[in-house]
N, C-alpha and C positions, 0 to 999 in steps of 0.2 A: 444618326450622328452627322453633323455638318463637317465637311473637310476643313482643315486648318493648315496654314503655312507657317513654318518655323524657320527663322532666319537668324544666323549668328554671323555678323560681319567679319569675324576673325577666322571663319572656316572657308579658306580660299581653295578653289579648284585650280585655277591657272588664269593668267591674263587672257581675255577674249581677243583673239587675233582678228584685226579688221578684215583680213583676207577671207573670212568666212562669208562676207557679203559681196563676193565677186560675181562676175557675169560670164556669159558664153555666147559667142556668135558663130553660126555655121551657115555655109552655103546651102540653105534649105528653105523652101517656101519663100516668104517675103522678108526673111530676117536681114539679109544684106541688101538686096536690090529692092528698092522702095521702102526699106526699113531704115537702115543707117545710111545708105547711099542711094540717092535719088536724083541724079544729075539732070533728068528731063523735067523735074518739077517746075511748074510755071506759077506757083502760088506764093512765092517769096519765102519759102521754108528751107532753102539751102544756102550754104556759103559758097565761096568761089570754087571750092573743090568738089561740090556736089553732095556734101554731107548734110543730113537733116539737122538743122539747128534746134528744132523743138525736141527731137529725140535726144540729142546731146544734153540739153538742159534737164530733161526728165531723168536721165541716167546720172547726171551730176548730183541731182537732188537725192539720189540713192547712195551717194558716197562710194561708188564702185571702185575698188582698189586694183583689181586684176580682171582682164577679159581673156578667156580661152578662145582659140581659133586654130584652124578653119573647120574643125569638126572634132567629135561627131563622126558618123558613118561616112560623111562626105570625104574625109581626109584619106580614106583607105584606097582611093583610086585617083588622088589629086597629084598633079605634077606642078609643083610650086613655080617652076621655071615658066609655065604658061602665063602666070599672073604678074610678071614684071616686064619692064620695058615699055616702049610706045604702045599705046592702047590699040592703034589701028592695025598692028600686026600681031596682036595676041590671038592665038588660035581658039576657036570655039570647039568644045569637046563634048562627047556624050558623058552624062553624069550618071554613075551606076548606083549610087546609094538611094536616090529618090527618083530615079528614072526620068531625068529631065536633061536639059542641055546647060552647060556652063559657058558663059561668055568670057570669063576671065578679065572682065573690065575692072574688077576689084580684086586686088591681090595683096602680097606682103607689104609693099610700100604704102598702099592706101590704108591697110589695117594699122600699121605702126603710126602713121600720121593721125589717124582717127583716135587711137589710144592717147596720143599726146594731147589732142584737143580735149579729150575726156578727163585727162589727168590720171589715167590708169596704166598699170604695167601690162605689157603683152605677154601672153602665155601661148606658146605654139605647140600643137600636137603633130607629131611626125607620122608620115605615111609608112606603116609597116605592113600594108597590104600589097599593092603593086610597086611600092617604092623600094629602093635599095639603100644600103648603108652609104654608098657613094652619093646618092641624092640627099640623104640626111646631112652628111658632112658638108655638102655644097650649100645647103640651106643655112646651116649654122655659120659657115664662112661668110656667106652673103650678109647675114644679119650682124655678126659680131666681130669680124676680123678687121684689124687695122693694117694688115700686111699688104705687100705689093704682090697679091695673088689674084688668080683669075676671077673668082666670084666676088671678092672684095672690090676689085676694080670694076666689075659689072655693076655693083651697087653705086659706085662713084659715077660711072657713066650714066646711070639712070637718075642722077641728080642728088645723090645722098652721100655727101663726103664723109660724114662721121659714122662710125659703127652704131648700130641700134642698141646694143647691149641687152639683148633679150635674155632674161635670167631663167625663165621656167620653160622646160621642154618635156613633153610627154612621149613616152616610148609606145606609141600606137594607141588606138582606140578600140575597146571592146573586141579584142582579137578572139575572144572566146565565143562570140556570137555567130550562129549559123547565117545571119543576115549580112555578115561582114565579108567584104572582098578580102581574101587572104586569111580566112579563119584558120587558127592553129589550135592544137591541144596545149595544155599548160607547160609540158616539158619542152616542146619545140619552141614555143614562144620564149620561155625563160632562157633557153640556150642562146637564141638569136639576140634577145634584148640585152643579155649580159655583154655580148661582143659589141653591140652598138654603143652601149654605155661607156665601155672602155675607150673606144675610138673617139667618141664625142668629147670626152674629158681630155683626151690628148690635144684636141684642137682648142678647147676652151675649158680649162679646169674650174672656172668660176660658176659654171651653170648648175642649176638645180634640176635633177631628173626625177620624173614621176613614172613609176611602174604602172602597168595596165592591170588593175584589179577587176573583180567582178562586183559582187554584192557585199562582200565582207563576211558572208556566212556560206561561202562556197569553198570547195576543196581547191579550186583554181587559186584562190587567195593564199592558201597554205603553201602550195607548190611554188608559186611565183615568188613569194616572199622568201622562202628558204634559199632560193638561188640568187635573187636580185638584191637582197638586203645590203650586201657589201657595196653596191654601186649606185643605189638610189637614195634620194632624200625624202620622197613621199610615195605612198601607195594609194592609188586611186580607188574609189568606190563609185559605182553608178546604181541608182535606184529611182524609179518613179512609182508613185502611189496612185491608185485608181479609186473611183467611187462606186462603180457599177450601179449608179443611180441610188446609192444608199449613203446618207450623210454619216452615219456612224462608222461605216467601213472607211469612208473618206478621211475623217479626222483621226482615226486610230491607226491608219496606215504607217505614219512615220515611226511608230514603235518598232517596225521591222528594221528601219535604219539605225535606231538606237542599239538594237541587239547586234546588228552587223558591225557597228563601230566598236562595241565592246569585244566582240570576237576578234576583230582585226587587231585591236590593241594587244590582245593575248598572243595572236599569231606573230606580231612584230616582236614582242618580248621573247617568244620562243626562238625566232630566227636570230635575234641578237645573242641569245644565250648560246645557241648551237654554233654560231659563227664567231663567238668571242668578240662581239662588236660593242663599242661604247658610243658610237655616233647616234645622233637623233634621227629617227624615222617616224614620220607622222602621217596622218590621213589627209589626203586631198580628195574631198567628195565633189569631184568636178562635173558631175551631172546629177541634178536632183530637181524634182518638181512634182506637181500633180499633173498627170497626163493619162488620159484614157484614149488609146490609139483607135478604139472603135468609134468613139465620139468625134475624134479629130485625127484622121489618118495621116501618117507622116508623108505619104506620097501625094497627098492633097494639100500639103503645107502646114498641117498640125496647128491650125488657128483655133485653139481652145477659147471659148467664151465663158470666162469663169464667173461663178456666183459667190455668195457669201460663204457657203459651205467650203468652197475651195480656198477662200481667204483664211478661214480658220485652220484648214489643213496646212497651209503654208506657215502659219504661226506655230503650229505643232512641230513642223520641220525645224524651224529656227530655234525653238526652245531646246530641241535635241542638240543642235550645234553649240549653243551657249553652255548647256550642262556638260558637254563633252569637250570643253575648251582645252583640256590637258592633252588631247590627242588629235582633235580636228583643228587644223591650222589653215586650210583653204577649203572653200566650198563655192561652187559656181552654179547659180540657178540657170537652168536650161529652159528657154533661152532669153536673150535680152530684149528682142523686139519682134512682135507679130507671131512668132512660132512659139507656142506654149509659153506665152510671155506676159509680163505685167503691163506691157505697153502695146497698143494697137494703133496703127497709122492708117490714114487715108491721104490722098493727094492734097487735101486742104487742112489737115491737122492730125491730132491724136487724141485718144482718151486713155486714162489710167484704169486698168482693170481692178477688180476688187482685191486681187493679190498684191497690187502695188503698195497698198497702205500698210499692212503688217510688215512688209519688207522694209519700207521707209522708216517705220518706227524702230525696228530693230537696228537698222544701219546707223541711225542718228542717236539713239538713246542707249542701246544695249552694248555699250563699250565699257572698258575698264577691266575689272577682275571678276571672273565668274565665282559665284558663291554656292556652297553646297547646302542649298536649302532643302527642306523636307516637307512634302505634302502628306499630312496625316489624314488618311482616308480609310478608316477601319471598317466601315459598314459595307455589307454586300451591295447596297444601292449606290455606293460611291464610285464604283468602277464598272466599266462595260465588259460583258462576258459573252457577247454574241459573235457571229462569224466575222472573220477578218480576211483581208487580202494583203500579203500571203497568209495562208491558213495557219502557219506555225505560231503566229502571234496569239491567236485564240487558244491554241493548245498550251502555250506558256502560262496563260492566266488560270488554267484549271487547277493547278496545284500550288499556286502562289498566294500567300496571304494578301488581302486587299491592299495593305499599306505598301507592298512591294511591287504591285502590278504596274505595267507600262501603259495600261489602258484606263487610268483614272479619268473621271469626267473633268476634274480640275487639274490642269496641267500648268506648270510654272517653271520659270528660270529666273535667276536674279543676278545682279551685278552690283559691285561697289564702284561708283563712278571714278573716272581717272584722277580727279582731285580729292577723292575720298570724303566728299561732303554729302553724298547722296547714296541711297540704296534704291535701285530701280528693279521693279518686279514685273516681268512679262507674264500676265495672268490670263489663261485661256479657259473658258467654260465650254466644253465640247458638247454638252447635253443639248438636245434639240429644244426641249420645252421646260426644263427645270432651272430655276434660279437658285443660287446658293448664298447664304450668309457665311462669309469666309473670314474667320479670325486670322489675323496676321500677327504672329508673336515674334518679337525681336529678342535676341539672346542677351546674355549678361553684358552689362556696361554699354548697351546700345539704347539710346533714346531718340525718338523722332519727333518732329514738330507737330503742331496741332492741325496742320493742313496737308493734304496730299494732292498733287497734280495728276489728273487722270487723262491719258491719251487713249481714246476708245475707238474701236471699229465695231460697228453694230448696225443692224437693221432689223425691223420686225419680221421680215420674211427671209428665210434661208435661201430662197431661190432668187433673190434680188441680184441683178447684174448691172454693170455699168455699160455705157455706150456713148456714141456721139450725141450731141445735143438733139439732133433730130430723132434719136431713138430713146430719148428720156434722160440723157446725161448721166452723171455719176451719182447713182443712188447710194452707193456704199463708199464711204471715205472715212478719214479719221477726224475726230473732233476732240477738243481739249477743254477741260473744265477744272476748277479747283473746288474741293469739298473738305469739310471738316473731318478730322480723323479722331475716332474714339476706339480704334482697335479692331473693328470689323468692317469688311468691305462687302457691300451688297452687289453681288456679281450677277448680271443679267443672264438669261438663257442665251445660248449660242453667241457668245461675245468674246472679243479679245480686247485687252487693255494693257498699257504699260503704266504702272503706278510709280510716281517719283516721290520718294520720301526724303526729307532733309534731316540729316543727322544733327542732333543737338549735343554740343560738348558739355 
């Protein structure tokens, strides 16, 4: 039996928050230096401040609304004070996260200025490793205060008269991880973060705070939410999926994120009930991507060279965020340039990786209202049942009817466009070799036009990768065409497409 997609435009999940298409920059590898900031570039690719103009344009084309900074693991031993003031007196420090040295030539002021050029809001992660609450309050004062006080005046002295108004502040990064400088257990972190949140809000009540979560399916998330729900606006989740050289494992990995989001939603509800809270608390999935640390070690810059399989995995990730629009309000792909990134630079230019194109299609087309569509896939051949990473995803499929599995070959999300004139379907065929004839059935009182616009990412070889022109150029990119519509879409093997249907009144 062929999978089919059923869509009723009246079945709304929630508005798709544009912030799910956000980015992340960390002082890691070539993300900052020679990525977004390259003052020594001699090839006409920088502006007067040393920012890469080609990188800015490529990110503008992704409609990036928020950028998280400065880490990541880097932040847990970062002294923000080292990165402000005259560059010639900024200290050079050992960098403990990735075992390098930090020049501090790029810091808070440069990041804010770069965000303004990009048209994105800054999102700052606080150092809860070596940092103190006093340091955190000083950083917030430097960025947001209009008072006649020390750190606000320091900002003015550094040439920035007006407050930056940084809205989003994260209470540490991955404090649960043994690789983290300043690792804590959940109880100790929650106790400390609660006090930090109270103090930060005394200085600036308008800020939005993000608690440090784990995967969403960890007891860390339960413990921290129970304590921090009264004082935070978002709970973060981090997860990376890996391929282990197996395409099926690669494209099914985001099912773990979907389950983590569902569990986190329940933990938030439980914390709100127990705390008698009526405030909104939602998920900030502020690190996600395909990353194999064996293939691209972090201490060597984590420069993944993605293929078509990885692009399809990214599409699966983004389908999850659109489907979970009711609870996921921010998501930051890690990272924005060079480091496990959709963009790779050289001194003379850049190329867009395979993963750039599904991200661009989602960011530009999958806006509006998320629809509760249904993929009917009832046959045993319609879903994947092999090994997964993490393994629990496979175990969930063993006792689940095919129609309810998170590992269907056909994976989809849908939106009603902002002007309510179109239905857009992000349709992913994860199967390596099987094409599917997919009926798309619209619900009562919904009629669509006789043509559909198709934005497609596909190549004959799953191993195809992009590169600079000398390396073969961009083999995988998006293409657009218009086809007649008779109710069934012929979905190629290992392909991703966004189908744009026009509603007929």
